[in-house]
N, C-alpha and C positions, 0 to 999 in steps of 0.2 A: 447798712448797719454793719460795722465791723464786729469781730468777735469779741472784742472787750465790752463794747456796749452790750451785746447780747449776754455775756456773762453777769455784768452789772444788773441788767433788768431781771434776769433770772435769780440772781442772789436776793434782790429785793423782794420779789415775789415769794421766793422761799421763806424769807424772814418774816413776810406777813403771814405766810401759812404756819410757820412756827410758833408765832405770837398767838395764833388762834388755837393751835393745838395745845400749847402750854397753859392757856388761860384757864382760870379757876372756874370749875363748872357750877351751874346753879343747881341745887339738890332737887331731884325727882323732875329733871327736865334735861332736854338736849341742848340748852342753851348755855353759853358762857359768858363771863364777864371780862370783856377786853377794854383796854384804855384806849378810848376812841381817838384821842390825839396821837399817840404812838403808832396806830395802825395808819391812821390817815397820811401821817408824815412818811411812813414807809411806802404807802401806795402812791402817794403824791410823787416820791423820788423815782420809783418804778416808771411812773407816766412819763415824767420829765426825761427819763432816759432813752425812752422811745423816739426815734426820729421822725420827720415829717413823713416818711415812706408808709409809717402805720396808717396815718390819713389816707394816702393813696391806695393802700390796700384795702381800707375800709369803703372807700368809694368804688373801688374794683368790684368788692363784694356786693356793694349795693347795686351795681349795675351790671352784675354778671348775666343776667338774662339778656340784656341788649347786646353785650359782648359775646355771648353764645350765639345769639342769633346773627350777628354780624359773621362771626366765623362760619357759621352754617351756610349763610348765603354766599361767602367767598369760597367755601368749599364747593357749594352746588354749582357756582360759575366755573371754578376749574374743572370739575368733571365733566361739566357740559362742553367747555372748550376741548377737553381732551377727548370726548366723545367725537366731537366735530373733526378733530385732527386725525382721529382714527378712521373716520368714515371716508374723509378725504384721501388717506392713505390706501384704504381699500379701493377706493373709486380708481385711484391713479394705477394702482397694481392691477386691477382690472381693464382699465384703458391699456396699459402696457401689454398685458397678456393678450387682449383683443388685437393690438397693433402687430404683436410678434405673430399671432395666428394669421392675420391678413397678410403680412410680410411672407410668412411660410407659403401660403396659398397662391400668392403673386409668383413667388420663385418657382413653384411647382408648375403654374401655368407657363411661364417663360421657359422653363426647361423643357416642357412638353411642346411648346411652339418651335423651339429651337430644334428638338429631335426631328420634329415633322419637316421643316424647312431642310434640314440636313439630309434626310431621306429624299425629299423631292430634289434638291440641288444633286446629289448623288445619282438619282435616277436619270435626270437630265443629261449630267455629265456622261454616264454609261451610254445613253441612247445615242448622244454626241459622237462618243469614241466607237460605238457599233457602227454608226453611218460613215465615219472616216474610215473603219476597217474596211468596210465593204468597197467604199472609193478607191482605198488603197490597193485591194484585192483585184478589183478591175483593172486599175492601172497597172498593176503587176501584171496581170493577164496580156494586157496590151503591149506592155513592154517585151514580154516574153515572145509573144506572136511576132512582134517587130522584129526582135532578134532572130527568131527563127526564120522568117521571110529573109532577113539578111543573110543568114547562113544558107538559105537555099538558093540565094541568088548568087553567091560565092560559089556554091557547089556547081550551079549551072555554068557559071563563068569558067571555072576550073575545068568541068567536063567539055565545054566548048573549045577550050584552049587544047585540051587533050585530042579532040577530033580534028582537029587542024593539023 
């Protein structure tokens, strides 16, 4: 309904009200004398000015309980779906948090195991180096004794040459 049609309908209704207000009153009564034909003509024109949407509006008003119930059901379904989605999000958040916690725990275990293995490897290497050090010290002692013996032989040789 455009604004011109609304104005026409309002003008017709206002005209009907003015006709009733201006009508001659019946003495000692709240009634008035109105020309039936004129008033019916004004009201018919007002009714004709209303578009078919008025009928649709009246049908909607008549069916408003059904429409409201449908709207409530739809709203309840939307709320239910939203709650399910929120529950899934919370569950996923809990799963993610649990996974992160598990990952943190595994990393701590791996770090601890790596530390222990590193200590064991370092201890093994240290013991092998200590053994090598002992062997090298013994070898050095043997080399020094051998050199000393060689030096003693040379001295004896030099002394024997002097004796001759």
